[in-house]
Backbone as numpy.savetxt, mean C-alpha at the origin, in Angstrom:
# Nx Ny Nz CAx CAy CAz Cx Cy Cz
-8.73 5.18 19.64 -9.17 6.13 18.81 -10.56 5.33 18.18
-11.27 6.06 17.72 -12.78 5.48 17.27 -12.66 4.92 15.80
-12.69 3.63 15.85 -12.47 2.94 14.47 -13.20 3.36 13.43
-14.44 4.09 13.66 -15.18 4.57 12.58 -14.76 5.97 12.14
-13.88 6.79 12.85 -13.66 7.86 12.54 -12.66 7.58 11.22
-13.15 8.63 9.82 -11.92 8.60 8.64 -10.55 8.53 8.98
-9.68 7.76 8.70 -8.29 7.73 8.67 -7.55 7.40 7.31
-6.38 7.66 7.22 -5.68 7.50 6.19 -4.47 6.18 6.63
-4.70 4.93 6.02 -3.98 3.98 6.63 -2.77 3.45 5.32
-1.73 3.63 5.39 -0.89 3.29 4.19 -0.01 1.99 4.68
0.00 0.74 3.78 0.72 -0.37 3.86 2.02 -0.25 2.96
3.03 -0.23 3.27 3.99 -0.03 2.42 4.91 -1.17 2.49
5.82 -1.58 1.41 6.63 -2.54 1.25 7.12 -3.01 0.24
8.00 -4.01 -0.25 8.54 -4.10 -1.76 7.78 -5.13 -2.20
7.97 -5.34 -3.58 6.73 -6.35 -3.97 7.11 -7.54 -3.23
5.91 -8.54 -3.01 6.00 -9.74 -2.25 5.83 -9.85 -0.96
5.91 -8.59 -0.20 5.97 -8.28 1.11 4.57 -8.97 2.10
3.45 -9.08 0.98 2.17 -9.08 1.91 1.19 -7.78 1.76
1.67 -7.08 1.21 0.97 -5.67 1.25 -0.41 -5.69 0.90
-0.82 -6.33 -0.06 -2.11 -6.61 -0.62 -3.07 -7.40 0.45
-2.16 -8.78 0.80 -3.10 -9.80 1.91 -3.20 -8.88 3.02
-2.33 -8.00 3.88 -2.42 -7.36 4.73 -3.84 -6.47 4.54
-3.67 -5.79 3.23 -4.83 -4.51 3.10 -6.37 -5.25 3.10
-6.10 -6.37 2.54 -7.75 -6.76 2.31 -7.78 -7.42 3.49
-7.04 -8.08 4.64 -7.63 -8.64 5.60 -8.04 -7.39 6.63
-7.11 -6.40 6.50 -7.38 -5.18 7.56 -8.89 -4.76 6.83
-9.22 -4.56 5.46 -10.20 -4.06 5.32 -11.70 -5.06 5.66
-11.26 -6.23 5.89 -12.21 -7.32 6.14 -12.83 -6.82 7.64
-11.42 -6.47 8.66 -11.42 -6.37 10.12 -12.16 -5.00 10.42
-11.81 -4.01 9.76 -11.89 -2.45 10.13 -13.43 -2.01 9.48
-14.20 -1.40 10.13 -15.47 -1.08 9.50 -15.26 0.24 8.65
-16.04 0.74 7.98 -16.26 1.62 6.95 -14.77 2.11 6.36
-14.07 1.19 5.82 -12.51 1.20 4.93 -13.02 0.81 3.30
-12.06 1.25 2.63 -11.81 1.34 1.17 -10.81 0.90 1.27
-10.24 -0.30 0.25 -8.65 -0.51 -0.32 -8.54 0.01 -1.50
-7.19 0.80 -1.60 -6.66 1.34 -2.86 -5.26 1.28 -2.98
-4.76 1.32 -4.04 -3.13 1.64 -4.41 -2.99 1.58 -5.82
-1.68 1.76 -6.06 -1.42 2.11 -7.74 -1.42 1.03 -8.36
-1.42 -0.19 -7.80 -1.65 -1.57 -8.56 -2.70 -1.72 -9.09
-3.89 -1.34 -8.29 -5.27 -1.43 -8.23 -5.65 -0.10 -9.37
-4.96 0.99 -9.85 -5.25 1.79 -10.73 -4.54 2.08 -11.84
-3.29 1.66 -11.75 -2.41 1.72 -12.85 -2.88 1.08 -14.06
-3.53 -0.07 -14.03 -3.53 -0.65 -15.34 -4.83 -0.50 -15.74
-5.73 0.42 -15.55 -6.70 1.11 -15.75 -6.27 2.23 -17.35
-4.95 2.38 -17.22 -4.46 3.09 -18.48 -4.15 1.83 -19.27
-4.91 1.66 -20.42 -4.26 0.82 -21.41 -2.94 1.05 -21.74
-2.24 -0.33 -21.90 -0.57 -0.18 -22.22 0.20 0.40 -21.65
-0.58 0.52 -20.06 0.46 1.49 -19.09 2.18 0.97 -19.08
2.97 1.95 -19.27 4.12 1.60 -19.69 5.09 1.75 -17.98
4.38 2.80 -17.29 4.88 2.72 -15.80 5.91 4.06 -15.84
5.86 4.84 -16.93 6.60 5.76 -16.99 6.16 7.14 -16.01
6.85 8.29 -15.51 6.49 9.11 -14.81 5.16 9.88 -14.70
4.45 10.08 -16.20 3.37 10.95 -16.36 2.34 9.86 -15.85
2.39 8.79 -16.18 1.08 7.46 -16.03 1.14 6.97 -14.07
2.52 7.48 -13.56 1.95 7.21 -12.28 1.31 8.45 -11.28
1.75 9.36 -12.15 1.40 10.91 -11.68 0.17 10.75 -11.58
-0.73 10.43 -13.12 -2.01 10.39 -13.20 -2.65 9.11 -12.38
-2.03 8.13 -12.16 -2.66 6.98 -11.01 -2.78 7.40 -9.75
-1.43 8.53 -9.51 -1.52 8.95 -7.97 -2.56 10.04 -7.91
-3.11 10.92 -8.71 -4.07 11.86 -8.59 -5.25 11.17 -8.82
-5.58 10.35 -9.62 -7.03 9.41 -9.24 -7.00 8.92 -7.75
-5.69 8.33 -7.45 -6.02 7.65 -6.06 -6.43 8.80 -4.92
-5.98 9.90 -5.15 -5.91 11.03 -4.08 -7.42 11.77 -4.24
-7.77 11.74 -5.64 -9.33 12.52 -5.85 -10.41 11.08 -5.18
-10.14 9.80 -5.14 -10.65 8.84 -4.84 -10.73 9.19 -3.15
-9.43 9.24 -2.33 -9.30 9.55 -0.97 -10.14 10.40 -0.91
-10.21 11.57 -1.38 -11.02 13.34 -0.91 -12.43 12.61 -1.11
-12.85 11.46 -2.25 -14.57 11.24 -2.22 -14.88 10.51 -1.16
-13.75 9.66 -0.52 -14.46 8.36 0.52 -14.45 9.44 1.70
-13.08 10.16 1.76 -13.12 10.97 3.04 -14.44 11.82 3.11
-15.04 12.59 2.23 -16.03 13.16 2.30 -17.33 12.44 2.77
-17.36 11.18 2.16 -18.62 10.41 2.83 -18.21 9.65 4.04
-16.83 10.10 4.82 -16.80 9.48 6.03 -16.18 8.02 6.27
-15.65 7.79 5.07 -14.93 6.28 4.90 -13.25 6.37 5.13
-12.76 5.80 5.87 -11.15 5.65 5.97 -10.96 4.73 4.39
-9.32 4.79 4.40 -8.92 4.63 3.21 -7.50 3.85 3.33
-7.01 2.74 3.08 -6.16 1.78 3.14 -5.37 1.86 1.82
-4.60 2.44 1.88 -3.49 2.70 0.67 -2.17 1.51 0.70
-2.15 0.40 -0.18 -1.19 -0.43 -0.03 -0.42 -0.23 -1.61
0.78 0.22 -1.31 2.01 0.08 -2.22 3.05 0.43 -1.81
3.96 0.30 -2.81 5.24 0.16 -2.34 5.64 1.98 -2.67
6.13 2.53 -1.66 6.51 3.78 -1.66 8.25 4.06 -1.49
8.98 3.72 -2.72 10.37 3.64 -2.82 11.30 5.13 -2.68
10.43 6.08 -3.12 10.69 7.33 -3.02 10.04 8.37 -2.18
10.67 9.80 -1.50 9.98 10.23 -0.49 8.85 10.95 -1.56
9.03 11.46 -2.78 8.38 12.23 -3.75 7.04 11.45 -3.90
6.92 9.87 -3.80 5.99 9.35 -4.13 5.03 9.14 -2.70
5.77 9.43 -1.52 4.80 9.28 -0.28 4.26 10.67 0.02
5.01 11.82 -0.58 4.72 12.78 -0.17 3.04 13.35 -0.34
2.79 13.32 -1.39 1.44 13.71 -1.93 0.30 12.96 -0.62
0.59 11.81 -0.23 -0.48 11.14 0.71 -0.31 11.95 1.94
0.93 12.06 2.49 1.33 12.90 3.83 0.55 14.25 3.79
1.05 14.99 2.60 0.44 16.14 2.36 -1.30 16.14 2.36
-1.53 15.05 1.74 -3.15 14.84 1.81 -3.81 14.60 3.19
-3.12 13.46 4.00 -3.39 13.73 5.62 -3.35 14.88 6.24
-2.30 15.75 6.06 -2.20 16.90 6.96 -3.41 18.01 6.43
-3.30 18.12 5.27 -4.13 19.03 4.63 -5.79 18.86 4.96
-6.17 17.51 5.02 -7.55 17.29 5.39 -7.55 16.59 7.03
-6.47 17.22 7.66 -6.20 16.89 9.28 -7.22 15.33 9.56
-6.47 14.45 8.96 -6.91 13.14 8.69 -5.89 12.19 9.50
-6.13 11.49 10.44 -5.08 10.90 11.22 -4.59 9.63 10.36
-2.88 9.55 10.55 -2.16 8.97 9.32 -1.44 7.77 10.38
-1.68 6.59 9.69 -0.88 5.58 10.04 -0.32 4.63 9.05
0.96 4.52 9.11 2.04 3.96 8.07 2.80 2.71 8.41
2.44 1.75 8.11 2.85 0.34 8.07 3.90 -0.15 7.42
5.00 -0.45 7.70 5.64 -1.28 6.60 5.74 -3.15 6.68
5.79 -3.37 5.64 6.28 -4.99 5.76 7.31 -4.89 4.85
7.90 -6.14 5.25 9.30 -6.36 4.36 9.67 -8.06 4.78
10.42 -8.47 3.85 10.76 -9.90 3.83 12.23 -10.06 3.18
12.65 -11.41 3.99 14.00 -11.71 2.97 14.15 -11.78 1.19
15.03 -11.33 0.60 14.65 -11.18 -0.88 14.31 -12.89 -1.13
14.98 -13.67 -0.82 14.41 -14.75 -1.46 13.18 -15.32 -1.18
12.32 -14.50 0.17 10.94 -15.10 0.42 10.33 -14.05 -0.59
10.70 -13.14 -0.65 9.60 -11.80 -1.71 9.52 -12.78 -3.06
10.77 -13.18 -3.36 10.47 -13.72 -4.72 9.96 -15.19 -4.87
10.02 -15.96 -3.93 9.25 -17.00 -3.90 7.56 -16.88 -3.88
7.29 -15.81 -3.21 5.89 -15.38 -3.07 5.50 -14.51 -4.22
6.13 -14.01 -5.15 6.23 -13.60 -6.27 5.69 -14.71 -7.16
6.52 -15.61 -7.49 6.49 -16.96 -8.51 5.12 -17.70 -8.16
4.74 -17.30 -6.59 3.49 -18.28 -6.73 1.98 -17.50 -6.87
2.39 -16.46 -7.56 1.05 -15.46 -7.91 0.43 -16.10 -9.00
-0.71 -15.80 -9.27 -1.30 -16.22 -10.56 -0.90 -15.28 -11.47
-0.82 -16.14 -12.89 -0.54 -14.95 -13.80 -1.54 -14.22 -14.15
-1.34 -12.83 -14.49 -2.01 -11.91 -14.99 -2.63 -12.40 -16.11
-4.07 -11.56 -15.90 -5.16 -12.33 -17.12 -4.85 -11.21 -18.12
-4.32 -10.21 -18.20 -4.14 -9.09 -19.23 -2.42 -9.09 -19.49
-2.58 -9.41 -20.84 -0.83 -9.46 -21.06 -0.06 -8.52 -20.69
-0.67 -6.98 -20.64 -0.11 -5.93 -20.41 0.54 -5.70 -19.12
-0.62 -6.63 -18.05 -0.28 -6.35 -16.53 0.63 -7.28 -16.24
1.48 -8.03 -17.09 2.51 -8.75 -16.41 4.00 -7.94 -16.64
4.41 -8.66 -15.23 5.73 -7.75 -14.77 6.84 -8.48 -14.96
7.82 -8.32 -15.85 8.98 -9.12 -15.97 9.63 -9.46 -14.81
10.37 -10.78 -14.87 11.30 -10.99 -13.86 12.46 -9.67 -13.67
12.86 -9.11 -14.61 14.06 -8.37 -14.23 13.46 -6.99 -13.72
12.22 -6.34 -13.97 11.46 -5.49 -13.31 11.37 -5.76 -11.89
10.94 -7.15 -11.57 10.50 -7.57 -10.22 11.78 -7.29 -9.41
13.04 -7.98 -10.18 14.38 -7.81 -9.46 14.88 -6.35 -8.94
14.47 -5.45 -10.05 14.96 -4.26 -9.81 13.98 -3.60 -8.75
12.96 -3.68 -8.63 11.79 -3.41 -7.78 12.43 -3.52 -6.45
12.70 -4.84 -6.12 12.88 -5.44 -4.73 14.04 -4.58 -4.62
15.35 -4.49 -5.30 16.31 -4.30 -5.40 16.53 -2.62 -4.68
15.57 -2.08 -5.45 15.41 -0.63 -5.11 14.59 -0.19 -4.17
14.13 -0.98 -3.19 13.27 -0.56 -2.33 14.13 -0.49 -1.16
14.13 0.83 -0.63 15.13 1.13 0.61 15.16 0.65 1.95
16.08 0.43 2.45 15.86 -0.37 3.93 15.50 0.45 4.85
15.31 2.17 4.65 14.40 2.85 5.38 13.40 3.13 4.90
12.18 3.58 5.10 10.97 4.01 4.42 11.31 5.29 4.57
10.35 6.02 3.75 10.25 7.30 3.90 9.15 8.07 5.03
8.32 7.37 5.01 7.32 7.85 5.73 7.36 7.94 7.28
6.52 8.31 8.24 6.23 8.29 9.74 6.02 6.78 9.84
6.61 5.68 9.81 6.34 4.68 9.92 5.94 4.13 11.37
4.99 3.71 12.13 4.40 3.25 13.16 4.93 1.91 13.49
4.89 1.12 12.98 5.20 -0.55 13.04 5.89 -0.79 11.74
6.77 -1.86 11.95 7.44 -2.71 10.84 7.29 -3.71 11.12
7.10 -4.73 10.22 6.97 -6.10 10.18 7.40 -7.02 9.38
8.33 -8.05 9.66 8.91 -8.80 8.84 7.94 -9.96 8.45
7.34 -9.95 7.48 6.12 -10.95 7.08 6.84 -12.35 6.90
8.07 -12.65 6.69 8.22 -13.86 6.80 8.59 -14.34 8.17
8.38 -13.78 9.14 8.41 -14.17 10.68 6.91 -14.19 11.22
6.04 -13.42 10.69 4.65 -13.25 11.44 3.62 -13.52 10.47
2.30 -14.33 10.68 1.49 -14.33 9.57 0.54 -12.80 9.34
0.21 -12.89 8.34 -0.90 -11.88 7.82 -1.65 -11.58 8.96
-2.27 -12.42 9.42 -3.61 -12.02 10.57 -2.87 -11.59 11.62
-1.67 -11.92 11.87 -1.02 -11.39 13.35 -0.74 -10.19 12.98
-0.46 -9.93 11.94 0.34 -8.33 11.48 -0.79 -7.40 11.69
-2.09 -7.96 11.03 -3.34 -6.99 11.00 -3.75 -7.04 12.39
-3.61 -7.94 13.18 -4.47 -7.64 14.65 -3.56 -6.69 15.38
-2.17 -6.92 15.27 -1.32 -5.63 15.68 -1.71 -4.27 14.96
-1.86 -4.09 13.69 -1.99 -2.60 13.38 -3.55 -2.26 13.91
-4.80 -3.01 13.97 -5.65 -2.66 14.93 -5.45 -2.36 15.70
-4.60 -2.99 16.77 -4.32 -2.53 18.00 -3.73 -1.02 18.12
-2.97 -1.04 17.24 -2.21 0.31 17.19 -2.95 1.56 16.56
-4.15 1.21 15.63 -4.79 2.39 15.57 -5.68 2.60 16.68
-6.33 1.32 17.39 -7.20 1.87 18.72 -6.55 2.73 19.37
-5.35 2.35 19.67 -4.28 3.45 20.63 -4.25 4.63 20.34
-3.91 4.82 18.62 -3.97 6.03 18.19 -3.24 7.38 18.39
């Protein structure tokens, strides 16, 4: 597949799996791409509470941005946790509706590794962006063992570097 052709790339996984790291590295290596995800958008809502209405707004914003980027010939990398089928469905429908090649990848790691990585993250600059330890545990524990999307490749990010993951993703996209 032509790497310049617009496509939707989804990087899925629980908190701490390395989605943001992989998405940012992929963005640097793939031409004509934009990185987005719920965590990049949701905190635009002051006092974001994480309720269904706010997540719906954030998803609509992301899909609107995808539409705009696609119109201008850009590929979009979405990095977020898709714990429920209904969260993944709008992106799958978007790709199908726009006849957009879809590439879904999953990152995972043992819970102990995920928690360690999250503890190493820099503290949030804005107080309402801070996620409680209880919420982190709930998010990790609620992440399904089987992803909801048409996953092309899964990676245990505790056993393979982010750089190697990205190289394999690029290789897979080229095969397309």
